[in-house]
Phi, psi and omega in degrees: 000125180284147175266359182275116184295334181280006173243016184228167174057226181299338187263002181302123182294155169268154191260357185207172176255132180226165171226130177232142182240167177051061183287151180285132181239129169257140185082201184232121176285126180299143183297334179289348174276073177241100185165209185227132165266119181237128181234157187224152174189181183271129183214083181299151178294157178307136179088354181256126176242101181292154181283349180208144180306321183292349180270356179289144181297146182282142173224131178260144177238129183235145176232120183262120177245140177195134175054040178078007181242152171259096192288320180202159164237138171212152175230142182216135167295147171277114190275084176258168175303328181294331179300330179259017172097003180295135182282152175288315180268130178235177179293346178257007182108190182296140172263104185291350176267347181276072190250148167287331182049042189239019184258315187210166172215131183226171168242135170208134180060028179084005180248143171268127184233123172268134193237147169211132196293345182267004191218177169289153173291159176242128181277141178239156171280171179291347173261012171077013172282154184275128174271312179147179179299142182237126183241027179054051178057042176084358183276342180254113181246008178241179171290173179226132177305153174277359183233061175294160179236124177262123179290122184291345181267310184270338186079359179291147178254120175262135176207170183218165171241130179240141182219149173285357179233153180300144352288131186288333187208124176235131179255133180239152172227130175247147178291169181300333180264011168093023177252131180294126182262316182218149172218124182215138176288139180261113183288155176087352179288163181235188179279007179301147179292125177238105183262322182228168176204188182212161171235154168239186181299327186236359186221161168246136186239124178247145175242130171244113181266193184272030178237126186217176181304132180226101183294347180268000177272120189248021179280351186102347174242096194277063179224156177197163177292137180216111182300337181281348179279118179286131175279135185214158169242129176256130180242118184239129176298141176287146176129149181299133177078012183263359185301325181296345181269006180300142176238135182251132182239129179286139177230178180290160179302147178153178177215131177249111180287318184225143178250143177282314183182170170216154181199167175260122184275181185296341180263006179084002177282152174263122182252128181236135181228144176170159178292148178218155180237157170265190185301311184295317180296318178300314185293322177297318179294316179301317179297326175294315183297328181261353180078028177286155184298319186272081185228163175285167178291338181219154167291168179069022178302131176078011182275114184230151186299137183222152178228131174247131177241120187253116177265101183294327181290313181279342180072038181219163181234133169252149181217149183205148169281138185249354179197159183256000177288149171277111186227159171205180179054058178288141176221163176220177166291115188295349174293348181250013177301125179081358178236161184295129181248154176262320188252145181217143181239155180201170175251120178270138181254162169306158185290185187296343177263002181083014182268135179109176181245168174284143186213139170280144183231140171239129177252135171256105185287342179283321183257344184083002182282154172227149182235135183249144177232088178294151176243349176113158179297138178078014183233139184231112176280155176275167172316134184278125179256125181273136174230124182292144174282166183299326180247029186284079178288329180277155181302324179260019177280092182171207188230150169253129178253126178217138178260122185257123172272126184241105180288334181296319183257358186051051185211173175220158177215150173266123174260133171252109185252151174286113185292342180281341181202101184288351180278349180286153174301156179304141173296320178203154174231128177250121180274126184266157188281357180203167171284122180270126181300157176305135187242168183262282185230163178190182186216151165268127185236104178297150179305324184296341184271349180267136181296000000 
């Protein structure tokens, strides 16, 4: 029996790659759901026990929908050198191709890219086979964040490289068709862990929390909580050559793994939202990730919704907790990335003592209301991916796609939910041929977006 929590329960890896066709559908799949839901997470090969959950090899799971049918499910390891044991650190320095490629998967410029923040992206075919490391035609010589942001107006892709050694932070922008336009070092950054970031219409926003490089951490992920590390928000104007204008603002201790969104409000303030943890919550999660004895019942312990408002004129930041649920994996309608959004979705976890079930949550930021969608005991939904309906004039006019791991039945299903009202019965349910392990991030990719 393994003592590693990330190899048990909902997180138990699958041991093989399969393809299943003509999946059973209950209800009616909307015709606009023509494309692929592709999700990614860590799934070490049989016999491999990684020292940290984040060190497990990446595996993508895809569900193909078209014309009201669920045509296939398939899962594939991302075949990087690390899958076969190649080390990240070599005598010549880091090998950017030795990636787990297990954090996220996106489409940009007609390419499917599996991402892990310490490495180059890996390109996949539309059937999820591995093409190889992708460096934007030689223009990318650094790692790439697993959380790039695509501007819904310009189509540009913003992403960054973060390192525990100088240069600590490099910001990149790629054109809508996938060519790197600018790369610039961001001054004033530190060795603090930067996992996610945000864009607004006119700015790029970086967060440095109270977690920084720790050479004494031997799990393979060399970071740890450090009270001496100042938490900060960096605000940089968008545009070539603007990095020198970045401004750093001190904030309270904490760490935000994922951000929901950022935008410029009617008063010119920059508002940033996302779950954040304090010291105790971070340590419980870290202990879960490495399999230490003193750990929480779930990862993301103590992670609660937070809002930072940055007044550039006054040079100050106000911050507040906005909800008391333990939540993570915030998402929105991506048409509102960088612009003010009304609705926000998240996955609620059992509380800090492990009491309660996993639940999908919808927040209405205009009214302050929240709506819960329980899935049942022993069931874990994935991060909710929003897909607009064909006539979705409203911000929440569309569907939420989530893959539910069900330990009771040792099975999984894809739920298609009405994003405007989570209390309604599912629009459709797709039964998958196996229990899909708990996953991290993924994307809905319409057929029209693939080259």
